[in-house]
C-alpha positions as CSV (number, residue, x, y, z in Angstrom):
1,M,98.9,128.4,111.0
2,L,96.6,128.6,107.7
3,E,95.3,132.2,108.5
4,P,97.9,134.4,106.8
5,F,98.0,132.8,103.4
6,R,95.7,134.2,100.6
7,K,96.7,132.0,97.8
8,A,97.7,128.2,97.9
9,L,99.0,126.1,95.0
10,V,98.9,122.3,95.1
11,L,101.3,120.4,92.8
12,A,100.3,117.1,92.1
13,P,103.1,114.9,90.1
14,H,99.7,112.8,89.0
15,T,96.2,113.3,89.3
16,D,95.2,112.1,93.0
17,D,98.6,112.8,94.6
18,G,97.5,116.4,95.8
19,E,94.2,114.9,97.5
20,L,96.0,111.8,99.0
21,G,98.6,114.2,100.6
22,A,96.6,117.3,101.6
23,G,93.1,116.9,100.8
24,G,92.1,117.6,104.5
25,T,94.1,120.6,104.5
26,I,93.0,121.6,100.6
27,H,89.4,121.7,102.3
28,R,90.3,123.5,105.6
29,L,92.0,126.3,103.3
30,I,88.9,126.6,101.3
31,G,87.1,127.2,104.4
32,N,89.3,129.7,105.6
33,S,88.7,131.7,102.4
34,V,92.0,130.8,100.8
35,E,92.1,130.7,97.0
36,V,93.4,127.1,96.1
37,Y,94.9,126.3,92.8
38,Y,95.4,122.7,91.8
39,V,97.9,121.8,89.0
40,A,98.6,118.1,87.9
41,V,101.8,117.4,85.9
42,S,100.8,114.2,84.5
43,C,97.3,112.6,84.4
44,A,99.2,109.1,84.2
45,E,97.4,107.9,81.1
46,G,100.0,105.3,80.7
47,S,99.0,103.7,83.9
48,L,95.3,103.4,82.8
49,P,94.2,100.0,82.0
50,P,93.6,99.9,78.1
51,E,89.7,99.5,78.6
52,L,89.5,102.9,80.1
53,P,89.6,106.1,78.3
54,K,92.5,108.1,78.1
55,D,91.3,110.9,79.9
56,A,89.5,109.0,82.6
57,L,92.1,110.3,85.6
58,K,91.5,113.9,84.1
59,K,87.9,113.7,84.5
60,E,88.2,111.9,87.9
61,M,90.5,114.9,88.9
62,L,88.0,117.6,88.1
63,D,85.3,115.7,90.2
64,A,87.5,115.0,93.1
65,T,88.9,118.5,93.5
66,A,85.2,119.9,93.0
67,A,84.7,117.5,96.0
68,L,87.3,119.4,98.1
69,G,85.4,122.7,96.9
70,I,88.6,123.9,94.4
71,K,87.0,126.3,91.7
72,V,87.0,124.3,88.3
73,Q,88.9,127.4,86.6
74,N,91.6,126.8,89.1
75,V,92.3,123.1,88.4
76,R,94.5,122.4,85.4
77,A,96.7,119.5,83.9
78,M,100.1,119.7,82.2
79,N,100.5,116.8,79.5
80,Y,103.6,114.9,80.5
81,S,103.8,111.0,80.5
82,V,103.9,109.3,83.7
83,R,107.3,108.1,84.9
84,T,109.1,110.4,82.4
85,L,109.1,113.6,84.3
86,S,113.0,113.7,85.0
87,Y,113.3,113.9,81.4
88,H,111.3,117.1,81.0
89,R,113.1,119.0,84.1
90,Q,113.7,122.4,82.4
91,E,110.0,122.5,80.6
92,I,108.4,121.6,84.0
93,L,110.6,124.5,85.5
94,D,109.7,126.8,83.0
95,E,105.8,126.0,83.4
96,L,106.2,126.1,87.2
97,I,108.0,129.7,86.8
98,Q,105.0,130.5,84.8
99,L,102.6,129.8,87.5
100,K,104.3,131.6,90.1
101,R,104.1,134.6,87.9
102,E,100.3,134.1,87.1
103,I,99.3,133.2,90.5
104,A,101.8,134.6,92.8
105,P,100.9,131.8,95.6
106,D,102.3,132.4,99.3
107,L,101.9,128.8,100.2
108,V,102.9,125.8,97.6
109,L,102.1,122.4,98.6
110,M,104.1,119.8,97.1
111,P,105.3,116.1,97.6
112,S,107.9,115.5,100.1
113,S,111.5,116.2,99.3
114,R,112.0,112.5,100.7
115,D,109.6,110.9,98.4
116,L,111.2,108.0,96.5
117,H,109.0,108.0,93.2
118,Q,111.2,109.4,90.3
119,D,108.2,111.7,89.5
120,H,107.6,112.8,92.7
121,T,110.9,113.9,93.3
122,T,111.4,115.8,89.9
123,V,108.3,117.9,90.9
124,A,109.6,118.5,94.4
125,Q,113.1,119.7,93.2
126,E,111.8,121.9,90.5
127,A,109.1,123.2,92.7
128,L,111.8,124.1,95.2
129,R,113.9,126.0,92.4
130,A,110.5,128.0,91.0
131,F,109.3,128.8,94.4
132,K,112.1,129.5,96.5
133,T,111.0,132.7,97.8
134,T,107.7,131.2,98.9
135,T,106.5,128.9,102.1
136,I,106.7,125.2,101.0
137,L,105.4,122.4,102.6
138,G,105.9,118.8,101.4
139,Y,102.8,116.5,102.0
140,E,103.0,112.8,103.2
141,L,102.4,109.8,100.8
142,I,103.7,107.1,103.5
143,W,103.9,104.1,100.7
144,N,106.6,106.5,98.9
145,N,108.5,107.7,102.1
146,L,111.7,105.6,103.2
147,D,111.3,108.3,106.2
148,F,109.4,111.5,106.8
149,H,110.1,114.6,109.0
150,T,106.8,115.4,110.6
151,T,107.8,119.2,111.3
152,A,104.4,120.6,110.6
153,F,100.9,119.6,111.7
154,V,97.5,121.0,110.3
155,R,94.9,120.2,112.4
156,L,91.6,119.0,110.8
157,Q,88.0,118.4,111.8
158,A,85.7,115.3,110.9
159,E,84.1,117.4,107.7
160,D,87.6,117.7,106.3
161,V,88.5,114.2,106.5
162,E,85.2,113.4,105.2
163,A,85.6,115.7,102.2
164,K,89.1,114.1,101.5
165,C,87.4,110.6,101.6
166,R,84.3,112.0,99.3
167,A,87.3,113.4,96.8
168,L,89.1,110.2,96.6
169,K,86.1,108.1,96.3
170,E,85.8,110.0,92.7
171,Y,89.2,108.3,91.4
172,R,86.9,105.2,90.4
173,S,89.8,103.9,88.2
174,Q,92.2,103.6,91.3
175,S,89.6,102.3,93.9
176,G,91.4,99.0,94.2
177,R,94.5,100.6,95.6
178,S,94.6,100.2,99.6
179,Y,95.4,103.8,100.2
180,M,92.6,105.0,98.4
181,Q,90.3,103.5,101.0
182,A,88.4,105.6,103.4
183,D,89.3,103.5,106.4
184,F,93.2,104.1,105.8
185,I,92.8,107.9,105.0
186,S,90.8,108.2,108.1
187,S,93.2,106.1,110.2
188,L,96.4,107.9,109.2
189,A,94.4,111.1,110.1
190,R,93.4,109.8,113.4
191,V,97.2,108.9,113.8
192,R,98.4,112.2,112.9
193,G,96.1,113.8,115.0
194,T,97.1,111.7,118.1
195,Q,100.6,112.9,117.7
196,V,99.5,116.5,118.6
197,G,96.6,115.8,120.8
198,C,93.6,116.3,118.4
199,D,90.9,114.1,116.9
200,Y,92.6,114.4,113.2
201,A,95.3,116.1,111.5
202,E,97.8,115.9,108.3
203,C,101.3,116.2,108.4
204,F,104.0,118.2,106.5
205,E,107.7,118.6,106.0
206,V,108.6,122.1,106.3
207,V,110.8,122.7,103.2
208,R,110.7,126.5,103.2
209,W,108.9,128.9,105.8
210,M,108.7,132.5,104.7
211,I,107.7,134.9,107.5
């Protein structure tokens, strides 16, 4: 499934979303010599405790993406405030169109179209507009999904899951959240793997598939 792709763009509404939804797949893509780009639309400064520096999540994102093997020059962040992305649809769309011209990805990973978070919904909708001629897979964030269409699975090896857990461990400011824990990440990967007859997997919603 992953062999035809040359360039993949991971769209994260907030720092850590891309790793949570597709960290194992990102690691496998890089292992298959796919050039991976990662863009966070918001660094969620407004969600940080006041005692932490405002750039804490941006620094953690750089460490986390490096743990997955993404080149530092392929990682960037936009400057939109958390929970306000719907107010900036046109600006976000314009930036995504520019990314399409600059990177020309043949695979885009974004939040599921059924994600309930307002920022995630905005990124998913504007990404579909910007990349409507590109294969798009929506990643799973089960705490935000009222339902989820498991229409694509990526088989993972243990090392892919381990890399995902290492990456998420870099988000020290988010360590108290239950979905950041290694046992949760590994268990979900086992559940998805069991569904398709392998040890580990991540599942995706097929939003658009270009053949």
